[in-house]
N, C-alpha and C positions, 0 to 999 in steps of 0.2 A: 717447623713441626708443629702439629696441633693436637693437644690432648682433648679427646672428644667425650670420654665418659669413664666414670669409675664404675665398674661392672659389679653385680652381685657377687658374694663370695662363692668361689668354686670349691673351697676346701677351708678347713680351719686354718688359723693363723700359723705360718711356718710348717705346717704338715706337708710332707712331699706329695706331689702329684701322684695319681694312680692312673693306670692305663685306661680305665673306663671313663675317666674325665677328660681324655684327650678329644673326645667328640664334642663336649662342651666348649672346650677351648676353640676348636675349629668353628663351631657354630656361632659363637659370640664374636669371633674375629671377622666372620663373613668371607674368609679366603677359601676359595673353592679349587685352588690348584697352584702349582708352582713350587718355589723353593722354600722349605721350612727349616729353620735353625732352632735347635733346642739347647739353650745355654744352661749347663748343669743337668747333664742327661741322666744322671743316676745309674740305674742298672739297665737302662734302654728300654724297659717296657713301654713307658710313655712315648719315647722317641719312636718306637715301632708303630705305635697306635696312631701317631700323627700322620702316618701315611694311610690316609683313609681310602684312597684308590690310586690308579695308575697316573693320575693327574699330578701326583706330588712327588717330589724328591725330598728326602729329609736327612740332615746331618745333626748329630749330637756332638756337643762340645764338652769335654771334662777337663778339669785341672789335674786330675789324677792320672798322670802319664803312665804310671805303672799299670794302671787298670786297663789301658786301651786294648791290649791283646786279648784279654778275656772278654771284654765287652764286643769286640769284633766276632769273636768266636760264638758267642750267644746269638748274635744276629745272623751269623752265617749258618748257624744250625737250623735256624727257622726258614732258611731259603730266601731271605730278603736282602742279603748283604749287596751293596752296590747302590740300589735305590734307596737304601737306608744305610747310613755309614756314620762312624764315630771317629773324631779327631781330637787329639789333645790341643789344649789351648792354655796359654800362660797369662791370660788376662790382657787388658788394654785393647789394642787393635784387634777387630774381629777379621778372620782370615778370608775376607771377600772383597771384591771390587765394589765401587760405588753403585748404587742403584741396581741391586742384584737380589735381595732376599724379600720374598712376599710375606712371610710371617716369621717373627722373632718371638720365641716363647722363653722368657727369662725368669728363672726361679729365684734369683736374688738381685734385687733392684741395684744393689751396689756394684754388681759384676761389670755392667756395661754403661759407659757414659752416654748421655743423651746425644752428644754429637756423633758418637759412633752409631747409634741407633738410626739417626738421620742419614748418616753416610751410606749405610749398606742397605737400607730398605729401599724398594722400588717405589716410584711415585704412587700413591694411594696404597702402599703396603702397610702393614699392621704390626705393632709390637704388643704383645701381651706380657705385661711386667708384674711380677708378684711383689707386693709391698707389705708392710706391717698390718694394713687394714684390708687387704684382699688383692684384686687384680685390676690394674689399670689398662685401658685399651688406648694406644697412641696410634693415630693414623698420620702417615706422612702426606703432606699436602702435594697437590700437583705444582710442579715448579713454575715459576713465573718465566715466560719465555719459551716454554716447551709446548709443542703443538701436535696434532694428530694428522691423519692422511686418510680420509673417509672414502674417497672416490678415486677413480683411475687418475683424473687430473686434479687432485687435491680435494675439491668440493664440487658442488653442482654447476658452477659458473665457467668451467673449462680452462681456468687459469692454473697451471701446474706448479704453484708457489705457495708454499706453506709460511706460516707466521712463526715458524720455529727459529728462535735466535740462538740456540745452543748447538745446533748442527754446524759442524765445521770440518776442515781437513782432518783425515783420520790419523790418530797417533796411537789408539788403543783398540783391542779386540774386546767388544762387549760379550759377544758369543758367537759361536759357529755351529751349524747344524747340517744334517743330512738332507738330501743326498749330495754327494761331492759334485756330481755333474748332471747337467740336463742330458736327456737320452741320446740326442744325435744332432751334431751340428748341421747337417744337410736336411733336416726335417724340421717339423714344428717345434718350437721351443716348448720345454716341459712346463714352464710357468705361464699360466693363462691370465691370472689376476692376483692382485695383492692390495690390501687395505689394512688401516690400523685405527682403533679407538679404544678407550677405556684401558689402556695398558696392555692391550692384546694385539697380535698381528694375526690376519687371517689371509689365506692364499689357496689358490686352486693349482694343483701340480699333477703331473703324470708320474706315478710311482712304478710304472712298468719296468720290466727288466732292461738294464743297461747293456746286457750281453748282445742283444740284437733289437734293433728298432722294429724289426718285423714281428717281434713278439707283441701280444695284445697290450693295449694301453690299459692303465689303472688310475684313472683320475680320481682325486681325493680333494674335498675341502679340508683344510687343516687349521686349527688354531693353536697359537703358541703364546706363551707370555712374551711380551715385546721387549722385556729387558733382560731375561736370562734364558730364553729359548725353550723352556720346558713345553713339551707337546701336552696340551690340554685335552684335546679330542680331535678325531677324525671322522668324516663322514663321506662315504663313497658316492661318486657320481656315475652311475651306470652307463649313461650315454652321453657322450660329449662330442666335440669335433673329431674327425679322423686325425690321428697323430701324424699321418704321413704327408702333410703339406710339404711341398718342396722348399728348399732353402730360401730363407728370407721372404716368404710370401704370405706370412699372417697366419691365421686371421686375427688382426688387431682388435676387432670388435668383441672378441671374447673378454677382453679387460673390463668391459662395461656391465658385466653380469654379477658383480659383486660389489656391495656397499656394507659399511658398518657405521652405525651411529650409536654412541654410548656403549651400552652393553648389549646391543642387538645387532645381528648380522642379517643381511637381506641377500638372497642368492637364488638363482635358478639351478636346482639340483639335477639338470639334465638339459640336453640341447633344446628340447621342445617343452621343458617343464615350466610350470608357473612358478612365480616368486614365493619363497618360503622365508619366514622370519624365524631365526634361531636365537636361543639364549647363548650369549658370547661366552659365558663361563663354562657352559656344560655341553653345548650343542644340541640340546633338546629343542624340539619344535615348539614354538610359541603360537604360530598361526600360519595359514596358507592364504593365497590370494588366487583362487582358481580361475577367475576371469582373465588372468594374465598369462594363461598358457601360450607358449611361443615367444615369450619375451626375449628380445635380443639385446636390449640395453634397459638399465634402470638407474634413476636418479632420485634422490630423496631431498626434500627441501621443505623445512617448517612443518614437519609431520605430514606431508603428502608424498606419496611414491608416484613417480612418473614413469609409466612403463611403455616402452616401445616394443610392440608385439606384432608378430608375423603369424597370421592364422593358417598360413600354408606350411606344410612340412618343410624343414630347413633343406633347401635344395642341395646344398653342398654336400651333405651326407648321402644323398641319393645319387647325384650326378658325378661327384668328385672321387668318391672312395675307390672306384675301380681304376681310377687314372692316377692312383696315388704316387706312382713313380714318374709321373710326367715332369717335364722341366719348367723352370720358372717362366720361360717365354709363353708356354702354353697357359699357365695360369693366369698370366697377365692379360692374354687375349680372350680367353674363354670364360674366366671366372671374375667378372667385374660386378660392381653394383648393378643390380637389375632395374633400379628406378621405380620398382612397383611401390604401390601405396601400402602403408602399414597403419595399425591402429595405435594411437597414443592415448593411454589412460591416465587420469588423475584419480588416485585412490587414497582414501583416508587411511593412514597407517594403522591407527588403532582399532577401527571398527571394520576394516576391509571393505568398506562401502565405496562404490565407484561414484566419484564426484562429476566427472564428465569424461566423454570419450569422443575422439575425433579421428577422421581418416584422412591421411595426406601422404605425399612422397616425402619422406624424412630420410636424408642421407645418413649413412652409418657414421657414428662417432662425432656428429656435429651438434647434438642436442646440448643446450646450455640453459640454465635456468636461474633466475634470481627470485626476489620476493614478489615481483609483480609480472615478470616476463618469461615466456617460453620461447626460445629462439633456436632456429636450425636453418640449414641449407636444404632446399627443396628440389634441387637439381637445375634450377634456372637462377634463383636469387635467394635472399634471406627472408624467412617467414617469422613473424612474431605474433604470438598469442598471449591472451591474458591468463594468468595462472589460476584464477578463480573460476572462470567460465569455460575457458578453452576457446573463446571466440578470437577470430583474427584481428589483430590490431593493425598490421600492415604487412605487405609484401614489397620487396624492392624490385627494381628493374633487374634484368639479368646481370649477374656478376661473372667475372672472369674465373676460370679455374682450368687446370690442365685437363686434357681429354682423358687420360687413363685414370680410372678409378677402380684399382684392384683392392684386394683385401688386407693389405698392409698399410693402406694410406687413407686419408680423408682430409678435406679442407678443414682449416681451423677456425673455430667460432668461440670468441671469448667474450663474456660479458664483464664489463668493467665500469661499475657505476652507471652513468647514463650513455656509455658508448659501447657499441658492439664492434669488436676487433675481428676482421675477417682476412684470411690468407688462403687463396686458392691454388697455390702451388705453381702459379704461372709467372712468379717473379714480382708480384705486386701485393701490397697489403692496403686495406682500407679501414678508416675509422667511420662508423656509421652512428648516426643519432638514434639512440635506442627507443625514443618516443615517436619519431616520424619515419625512420627508415632512409633518411636523407644521408647521402654520402658526403661527409665533412672534409675528408682529405684521402689522398692516395699517395703512396710512397713505393719505393722499391722494397723487395723482401728477398734477402739472400736464401739460397737453398741450405737447409739445415736438416738435422736428423739424417737417417739413411734407411731406405726401405720402410719408411715410417711416415707419420705425420711431420710437418715441419713445426718450428718452433715459434710461438707467439707467447711471450713470457711478460707478465706485468710485474715488476718489483720495484720497491722504493719509488712508486709513483710513475715510472716510466714503462714504456712497452719496448721489449729488448729483442734484438735478432742479430744474428752473425752467420756468415758463410762457414759452415762447419761440415758440410757433407763429405767433402773429399780433402785430401791433404793439400791440394793446390790452392785452396781458397784461404784467404787471408786470416779468417777468424776474427776480423775486426768487429767488435760489438758496437751497436748503435742504439742508443736509448732515445726514444721519442716521447713527446708529450701526447698522451692517448687522445686529448681533446683536439689538438691542432695538427698533430704529426710532425711538429717542429722538432729538429734534432737538438737534444739537450746535452747528450754525452756521446763520445766516441773514443774507443781505444783499441789498439792492437795487442795481441798476446805479448806479454813481457817474458818470454821464455829463453832459456839458453839456446845459443846457436847450435844448429844440429838436431834440435828436437824433431822427433819423428811424428808426423801425424798420419794415421791410418784413415779409412773412411770412418765416419762417425759410427759408432755401434748402432745396432739395428733398433733403435728406439729414439724417441724424442727426449730432449733435455728436461730436467726438472730444476726447481729453484726454491730458495728461501728468500726472506727479506734481507739476507746478508750476502748470499752467494747464488749464482747462477751455476748449474751443474751439468755441463754438457759431457759427452763421452767421445771426444774425438779419437782417444786411443785408450785411456783407462777411465778414470772419473777425475774431471778437472773441477776445481772450486774457483770460480772467477769472482773476485771480490770487486764490485762495482764502485765502492768508496775509494779503495786504494788502487783500483785499476790493475789488479795483480792476478795472475794465473798460478794456482797451486796444482802441480802435475803429480798424478799417482797412476802410472801406467801399469802398476802391479796389482790393480783391482778393477773389476768392471761388473756391470749388471747383467741380468738374465736377458737374452735376446727377446724381442717382442715387447716385453714389459719395461725393463730398465731398472732404476734404483728408485728408493723412496727416502726422502729426508724428512724424518719426524721423531718424536720421542727423544730429541737430542741426539739421534743416531742417524747413521746411513746404512740402509739395508740393500744388500747387493747379492745377486745370484739366486741359485746356482746357474752357471753358464756351461757352454760347451766349447769354449775357445781355447785354441792351441797356441795363442800368442803368449810369449814370456813363460814358457811352461815351468821353469825351475824358479820362478820369482812370483808369479801370480796367485793370489788366493783362490781357492776353490771352495765348494759348499756354499751354504747360505751364510754369508759372512756379514756380520753387523758390527759396525765400527763406531767408535766415539772419538771426539776430538780431546783437547786438552782436559785433564781432570778438573772438576769443580771443587773438590775437597783436597785437602793436603794429603799426598801419598805417603804411606808408611816408609820409613827408611829400609835401605837394604840391610839384610842380615849380616852382622859382622862375620868376618872369615873365621875367627875363632869360635863361633857358634854354629858353624855349618856341619861339623862332624859330630854325630852321636855314637858313642860306643855301646855295643850291645852286650848282652850277658856272656857271650862266648869271646869277647875281644881279647881277653888276657889268656885264654886257654891255648895250649900248644895244638897246632893243626898240621898234620902230616902234609907235606907238599907232594901229592900224588898226581903225576901228570895224566892227561887223558890217554887212553888206549888209541893206537892208530886206527882201530875199527869204530871208535866212538863217533858220535856226531855232536861236538861239545858246544857248538854256537849256531846261530842263525845261518841256515844254509851251509853247514859243514865247517866252514873256515872263515877266516877273517877277509878273504877275497869274495866271499859269498858265492862260491863257485856252485854249490849244490851237487858236488861230486864226491863219490867214494870209490875207491879202487877195489874194494872187496867184492867177492863172488857172492851171488845170491842163488838160492836154490831154484830150480825150474818152476816148481809149483809151491807157492807160498800160501799156507793156510792160515786161518785165524789162530793167534796165539793166546789172545785175551782181549777183553773189551771192557771198558767202563763207561758209564753214563754221566756225562757232565753237561752243563747248560751253555749253549751257544750264545755268543761267538767264543770260539776258542782260537789260541794262537796255534802256530805250527810247533812242532816238538824239537827238543834237543835230548841227547842222550850221553851220558858219562857216568863213571863210577857205578855202573850197574843200576843206574836210575833212568828213567824217562820223565823229562820235565814238560809240562804244558800248563798254560795259564787259562783260567776262566776269566775272560777279559773284563766283562762287566761286573763280575763279582770280586774284582781286585785280588784274585787268589792265584797263587802259584802252587801247583801240585807236583809232588815227586812220587812216581810209582816205581815199583820193583819192576825192571825191564824184562825179567823172565816170567814173572806171574801176573802183573798188573795190580798187584796189592798196593794201596797207598801207603807209603813209608811216612810221609809227613806233608803238610801243606802250610803255607804262610800267607797271611792277609795282610796286604799293604794299605797305604792310604789313597790309593787311586788305581785306575786301570793299569793292567800290564798288557800292553798291545802286541808283544812278540816275545819269543822264548828267551830263557836266560842263557848266559855264557858260563861255561865251566872252566876253572883253572885252579890247578894245584889244591885240591881238596875244598875249594870254595865255589859258590854260585853266585853270579852277579846278574842283576837287572836293574833297569830303570823303571820309574813309574810315572803315571800322568799326574802324580801329586808333586812332581818337580824334583823327586828324590832318586838316589841310586842306593841300592841295597846290596850288601855282601853277607851271604848266609853260609853256615857251615853245611857241607854236603850230606854229612851223615844223618842229621836231625833236623835241619832247617833252622838252627838256632841263629839269631842275629849276631853278626860279628860287629858290623858297623853300618851306619846309614849316613849319607852325604846329602846335603840340600844343594842341588844345582840351581833351583829357582832363585832369582835375586832376593825375593821376599816371599812370604807365605800368603799369597793371595790366590783366590779361586775364582773362576768364572764358568760360564756354560760352555761346554764343547761336546759336540756329537751326542747330545741328549743326556749329558751327566756332567756333574761337577768335575773340574779339572783345574790344576794349577794354570795360571797364566803362562808359565814357562815349563810345559811338560817335557818329559825325557822318554824316548822310546825304550821299550823293554830290552832289546838286544843291544847291549853296550859292546864296545870293542875293547878286548882285553889282549894286550900285546906287549912283550918285553917288560912284564911286571907293572904295567900301568893300565888304568881304565880310562878310556876316552869316550866322551859323549857330548852331545849338544842339548842345551836346555832352551825352550822358546818355540815360537812358531814361525816368525817372519822378521827379517831384518828391519822391516819398516814399521813394526808395531811393538809397543811396550818395551822400548829400549833395545830390541833386536834380539839376536841369538847369543848364547853364551857357550864357548867352547872350553871344555875342562880335560885336563890329564890329572889323574890322581893316583896315588900309590896303592896298587891292588891289595896288599896285605894290611896296611895301616889306615887307609882311607885319607891320608894326608894329601892336601891339594899341592900339586907341583906348580901349576900355573893355569891362567884362565885368560881367554881372549874374547872380546866383545865384537861380534859382527853386527853393527848396527846400520843405520841409513846413510852413513858417511862413507864415501869412497876411500878404501884403505890406502890408495896411492896419492890421491890429491886432497883429501878431506873434504871435498865437495859432496854435494848430493848424489847418492848412489843411483837414483833414478835418472840422473843426467848421463850416466854411462851406457845408457841403452843404445843400441844400434838397430834401426828399424824396429823390427819385432822381437829382438834379442835383448836379454838383460843378464846380469851376473846372477849366480845362484843366490837365492835369498830365503829359501825355505829349508826347514828341518827334515832330517831323515835318518834312517840307520846308517851309521858309518861303516866304511869298509877300508881295506888296506891291501897293497901289494908288497908289503914289507919295507918299502922305502917311503911311500906317501900314504897319508890318510886321505880318504875321499868322502866329501859330502855331495852326493849326486855326481856332477862332473867336476866340482871345485876341488883342486888339489890343496892339501894342507900339510905343512912342513912339521918337523919334529917340535918346533917352538910353538905351534898352534896358529901360526900366521898363514893367511891365504896366499897362494903362489899362483901365478899366471891367471889373475882374475879376469873373467870374461866380460862380454862375448869376444869371440874371435873375429867375427866380421858381421855386418849387417846384410851381407849377401847370403841368401838362403842356401845356395849351393855351397859356398865356401864354409859357412858355419856348420852345416850338416856333414860336410866332407872332411872336416879337420880330424881324422881319426888315426893318422899314423904317428909313430914315434913313442917316446916314453910316456907311461902314464895310462895305457890302455887298461881298462878295468870294466868289470860288469856294474852297470848302474841302471837305475829306473828314473827317467826324468820326472815322472809324476809321483815318485815315492815307492819304495819297495812294498809298502803295506796297502796300496790302492788296489783293492780286489773288485773294483767295480766293473772292469773290462770296458772302460771308456774307449770309444773306437778310434781316437786319435792318439792313444798312448801305447807304448810298447817298451820292453827292455832293449838295451844295447850293450854290446861288448865293444867298447871304443873309448873315446875321450870327449865327444862333443855332442850336442843335440841342438837342432834348429827349431824356432818356434814360428808361428804364423801359418796362414793359409797355404803359402808356398814352401814352408819350411819343415813342417812336422813329419813329413814323410822322407825327408833328405837322409837322415842318418841310416834309415833302413835300406838305402841304396849303397852306402859306402861302408857298412860295418855289419857283422852278424847281429841280427835283431829278431825279436819275436815276443809274443805275449809272456813267455816264461823261458828263462835260458838256464842251461848248465854248461860247464866247460871243464875240461881237463887241461893237460899242459899242451895239447896240440890243437884241439877242435872245440868248437861251440855247437851244442845240441839245442834245438829250438822247437817249440811248439808256437806257430804263429802264421801270419799271412806272408805270401811272398811279395817281393818288393813292389810289384806293379798294382798290388791291391791296398797299399797303405792309403792312397790318396783318394778322397771323393767317393767313397763307396758306401752303399747302403747295405747290401748283402755282404756277409763275411765268409771267407774261406780259409780254413786253417789247415796246415800242413806240419808234419814232423820232418825235420831235416838236420843234417850236420854239415858243417862248413869250417874251414881252417880259421884259427883265430886271427890271423893277419887279415888286414882289410884287403879287398880285391884290388887289383891294378886299375881296373875299370869299373865304374859304378854300374850296379845292377839298375840301369836307368830306364825310364819310359822313352818313347820314340823321340821326344823332344822336350826341351825344358818348358813345360807348360803347366799351368794350374787348371787347364780345362778338364771337366769331369768326364771320365770314361763311362761306357755303357754298363749297366748293372747286369749281374747274372741272371739267367732266365728263371723267373718266378711266375708260376701258373696260378690263375684264379680258379674259383670253384667250377667254372666251365671247361677247364683245361686249356684256355687261352693265355698267352703271355700278357702280363699286366704292363710290361715295358717293351718297347720296340727297340732292337739294338740299332745304334747308328751304323752307317755304312762303314765298311772296311774294318770292323771290329768283330773278334771272336766272341764266342758265348760267354767267356769268362772275363771279358772287359779289357783285353789288351790286343794290340794289332799285331800282324805278322812282323812288321819292322821291329816292334818292341821285342818280341821273342827272338828275332835274329840277333838283335844287339845283346840280349842276355846271353844267348848261346855263345856269341863271340866273346863276351866278357868272361865266360867261364874257362875259355882256353881249351887245352888238351886237343884231342883228335876232332872235336866238334867244330870244325872252321868252315867259313864259307857257307855256301847254299846247303850243302848236305847237312852241317850241323844245325843250321837254322831251321831246316824242314823237320828235323827230329825234335828240335825243341817245340816247333808249332804243333807237331803231332802229339807230343806230351800233353801240351796245354789242352788241345781239343779233346783228347781222350778222357779228360777229367770229367767232362759232362757238367751238368748243373750242380754247383757246389751246394751244400746244405747250409742254410742261413744260420748264423750264430756259432 
C-alpha cells in the first residue's frame, strides 16, 4: 500500500462530514464509479451524497446496530435504497471480499486497520481516511504479478498469453453479472469482443430479447469495474453484424474491433464506423479518427493505431442478412474471405494524424505487430512491413494453409522476439526469421480449438500446441523451442480415468505464464511445470470469444450451453483462485441467531386458510395450484405502484406479500384493499416471496440471512445467518453475500429449510440448514462442497459425459417425504440421496422419470425468467444436459416453459416435444397431460441431433427466409414423427388413421408466431 498525499482539510478537526462535502471527497479521490463504503455513516446524508451518479453503489457501515432500521427507512424514503444501503458493523474485519471496494471513506482512522484497507480495496482503489490533522488519501498499488488484457489475443503480437501470475484454478466467485445467457445457441454468440485495462473491463454484447432470437439485436459497448462488476457506463452500437449467423459460424473478426490501453478505449461504434477513442471511466468521446471508416480490425502499439479498413460496405450485412437462417455448410461455401485488398493505416493516437497508409490483401485476424514489424498473411505467404514507414521488408514464398477460410477461422500469426510463428490449419507449423522471412523450421501442428483459430501459444519460453479439437485426440502438450522447433517438453493429460472430453469449446485457448487454459469441456488449467491438468467442467466461456485471464481473475461467459445444466455457472462469471489475504473465520454457531424485538412475545399459531397462497407457487410442492373457484370475470380490485423488479406474491392472514427486489424491501398489503400494512427492509435483495406459517412470515435474503417476522406488524422475531461468514461481493449488479439465500424458504413440520451459497465448487460450497421455525435454533447443517459425498473424491470426477450432479442453489421443494434441490433428493437429515447423474447416455439420463421422487423442478432454476431457449420446467426426476440431452426430459415427462399440477394432471405453457431441439423460432402451446410419465417417449423420428427445419418465416417481400428440407412439414417435424407421437398417446388414435389425424393437427397450426 502506498500513501500518496495528505490532502487539504475538507472540514475542521473531528467535525462530522456534511452532505455537500461528499463531492469534494469524490473529486479528490479521483474515483468515478464503482463500490463506495462509508465507515461511520452517521445519519446517512453523506452516504447518500456519495452516490454521485448511477456508476456508484454505496454502503454505509455503522456500529450502532439499533439505528440500522431507522437509517434504512430514511434512505428508503428518498427512493434510493438498494443502490445505497446500510449495514451494521462491529469493527475489525470489513464485510467484503478482497479486491472489491473502489473508495473507502473512513471517518475514524482507528476504526479500520491498514491491513484491512489493503485487503478490501481494488488495485488502484482509494481510501480517504480522516485523521487528527485532516484527510489522508491512500492509493493501493497495482499488485506485482497482476496483468491486463488489452487486445483480443492479449496484446498486439498475437500471442494469447498474459503475464498474470495470480490467475489460477477457480476457488472463489469474485463477481457475477447479467445477462444469464447468450441469446441463442444456434446463432451468433452474443459476446463479440472483450478487453481489460486500468482496472476496468470492456465488452461488446447483444442485449436483445432472450425470448426469441428473431427479435432485433441490441448491441452495446459496456464498461464495468473489473474487480466488482459495477456497470460504469453503456454505449449503444446502432449497426453491427447480423445476429443470425448460423451455429458456430462466427464472425470471429468482430473480436478485433475493441482495444483498451490504460484509461482509454478504442472501438468502432458501428459495423462501418471509424475508430472512436473513449474515456474508460465515463464513456465520453475523447476523439475520433474519421479516416478509419470501415475499420475491420485495430491494433495499438507504442502510441500508434494500426487500422485495417475496408472502404467498401461490409458485404456480409448486405448479402448475408436475408439468408440468416441458412445452414452452416452454406456459410462455409458462400461466405469465405474474399481476398480483396484493404487499407492499412498507421495513425498517431494523440493527434489523429495519418503516419502512413498502404493497400494490400491482408487476411482477417492475422495482423501482428511489435516495435519494428507489421506482419500478416496475404493469401499466399507472410508479409512484413516497417512500423515507421509501412514499407515492405519482405514477403515469403507461398505458405501452406487449409483451403477453407470461413469467418470463424484464420491462420495463426504470432510475433515472438525475432521469430514469426505461423500455423495455417493444414497440420503444420513454421518458425520464420522475422528479419529475413526465411523458414527456420517446420513441425507438425495438432488440430486445436474448434470452429475457431488453432492454438499457437508461447509461454515459459516455449511454443505450445496439443490436439484438443475432438475428444478422440490425445491432448498431449508439446512445447518447442521457438527458434529451433526442437521439442523441449511433452506430457499427456494426467486426468482421472473416464474423464469425458467434448469437442473443444468454440474458441481458441488462452494462457498465462503459469497455465495454458484450453476448454476441452469446461475450463482446464494446464500447469506446464507440474505437467498437471486441473479440470473444471462446471464453467466455460462465451462462444466465439472464450475466456480472459487477467487482473488475477478468470472472466467467463455468458454462454448458451446446455451441458451440465444443474452444475454449470451461468451469467458473466468472474472467478478468483486461492485468496491472497487471510480469510476471516466462520461465524461461531452461537452468534448466528439474532433475536428481534418480538422474539419473547406470544404469537398465536394461526394456520393458513385453505384458500390462501402461503408460499412460493402455493405449496411446498411448488404446484402453482389452488382448487378454489374463480369468478368468470375478474375485475381490478386494487393497484399499487412499486419499482420493478418485483417478486411473485404470496397471500395469507388477510395480507398479500411482495418484495421490491432491488430495494431489499418486503411489503405486506391488505389483501382486500391494497393498503400497505407494513414493510420490512432487509440487508440484501429478496428475490422471491415469503412463506407464511402459524402467524409468522419467513424469507431468505441475498445478505445470507433468513428472517422471521410477526405477520401482524412485520416486527422482527429472529434473524439467522446462513452464510458461513459476513462477506459480500458483486452479484447481478448489486452487493450480495458470497453465500446468498433465496427468498422463498421451505417451512415444513415446524422447521425452516434453506440453502446458502451459489455453487458446490466455489467459496466452500453450499450450506443446507434446517432450523426451528419458532425459535430460530439451528437443528443441523450440511455442507455440499466440491467433494463427492460417497467417495470423498473430486465432485467434478463424478461427471458422465455431459451430465453432473446438482451443484447450484435454488428454491427448495418437498413432496412430504423428500426435500428437493432441483433434481437432487435430500433426506430428513440433510444428506443427499441418490446423487446423480443416472447415466452418461442422453436418452437414459433424460428418460429416468419413473418411480418415487417425481416432482416439479426447474433445471436452470425456478427464478430464471430469461426464457433461455434450451431451458424448461419438468415434472419428473431427472434432466439431461448436452447437445443431445437437453431436449430428452421433455420427451419422457410433462414439461414446459411453466407448469402447474394438481393431484392428477400437469398443465403447461410450452413447446411440444419435437420443438425442444435445435430450433430458432418458437411455438408455444397450452396443454394438459397426466402426471405419470408416458409409456413411450414423445420422440422424434429417430434418435438424432440433426437439426430440423425452421417454421416458415417470411421476409419483407413475402418470400420464405428459409427453405424447408424435404419430407418435413412446415412446423419442423416429419409425418413419421407425428405418427410415432400419435401412437405414443395411445387411445383410439392407433395405426395410420391416428397418425393422419395427428399430422392434420400439426399442419393445421400453420406458421407459428415467433417467441
